[in-house]
C-alpha positions, 0 to 999 in steps of 0.5 A: 615579440616585444618591441624594443625601447625606443631611443632617447637623446639627451638634449644637452649633446645636440648644437643649439641650431638643433634645440632651437629647431627642437623648441619650434616643432614642439611650441609653435607646431605643436608636434608631439614629443615623440615625432621631434625625438625621432626628428632629432635622432635622424639629424643626429645620425645625419650630422655624425655621418657629416663629420664622419665623411669629411673627416675620413672616419668611418661611419660604422661603430661604436666610435661612429655612435660616439661622435659628438656633434654639440659644437656643430654651429650654423655655418657647418650645416649651411655649407652641405651640399644637396649632392652629400644628403644623396650620399647619407640616403645611400649610406643610410640604405646601403650601410644601416640597412634602412628600408623605404619608411627609415630613409624617407623619414630621415629625408623628412627630418633634413627637410623639414629642418632646413626649411625651418632655417630658410623659412623661419629662422631666414639664415639662409637663402635655399634649402638644399634638400627641398628638390630630393625626391622621396625615396620609392616606397616598397609595394607591401601589405600590412601586416595584421592578425587574423580574426583566431589570432586576435582571440588567442591574444586576447586569451592570453591576457585573460589566462595569466593568473599571475598578472595583477593588471589582467583587465587593463591589459585586457581593455587596453587590446580590446581598443586596439584591435577594435578602434585601431587607434594610435599608440599615442593616442591610447596613452593619451586618453583621459577619464574626461575624454570618455563618455558617462556613458561610455559611447564613445571616447575623444583621442587626440591624432597626430598634430593634436588633431581631436576626433571621436572614436565610437565603441562596440559593446566589447570596448564597451564592456572591457571599459567597464570591467577596466573601470571597477578596479582601476582605482584599486591600491592607489594612493591620494596623489595617483588617484588624482591622475587624470590618465585612463590607463595608469601604469603600476605604480598609478601614473600614466601608462607609458608606451614602452610600457605598452609596447612591452605589455603587448609583445609579451602576450604575442608572444605568449600566444605563440605570435612572436614569430610572426612580426606583430607589434602594437601598430600591428593591432591597429592594422588588425582593427583596420582590416577587419573592419574592411573586409569582414564588415562592409566599412566604406574606406571613407569612413575608415578613413575617419576613424584611423583619423588618416589626413588622406584617403589613399593612406587608408586605402593600403587597408582595402587589400583584398584576402586570399579567400575572398580572391580564392572565392571570387575564382570560383564563383567565375562561371567558366570556372568548371569548364573542362576540355572534353575527355577522349 
């Protein structure tokens, strides 16, 4: 199903201490704009909750979403207690129906904010969130498209005779399904990042960390066909755009546009109800490489740009077919009780 556009925050509605924190994360720690946006959204919800509970306002509905936090000062933030953070996390799960990942991200945002105040600004002596454990992770296998579903998605794109961006969209889907790159990585690719022979391309992952992704025949062919038409109907200003993938207006394609496009073709392919998304295409590439390509998990770690091997190991789950085959190969699999 089409992905709901990511909410954007108006920085002018934030208190000065949050704007300073955002500037530090962007300018000094070199976090991506998207990561900082998520920090701010989480912290805005947290501070609204604090205002609401301290003033006897129920933290629900439109009134809660309209709470103004712009006048919050440093003293307000310094007076928040550890037990209040625990209460907020409980509220996030019980009332906002946040799962493990959303609660963990909210806690990370709060910890990072207070770490900044304690160790960088040095305006607080203790981080009230430092000893709070991350919510227990839900053990779920990543969703991914089967080979047939992946082919159905690609077929949906090539069959869309009304689209003027078939070659672009096919190339995008092909890179996702074969390379396992992140959405932000794909949108950030420039023409100069591609090897002249289309043998490889460079992407910048989390924390602006650079890595090289090698392209297989499918990726090379899809990119070659797209590059033939990339500059068609572009005016002089758009032709100077360094981005590989362009919008219909000739600008760098946005993550929202890519999400909408993939959602559209998942629906056409009849896959809308399965909960697939752009990120699930990354899961698909990783899973198919591991299950079908005999790829070592350490190699897969480098392809995906993971920092830790245990992050990559979620893709080493065993398919139903592999489990059924393993059971059938047991030397006792055909032993039956003697009949009278």
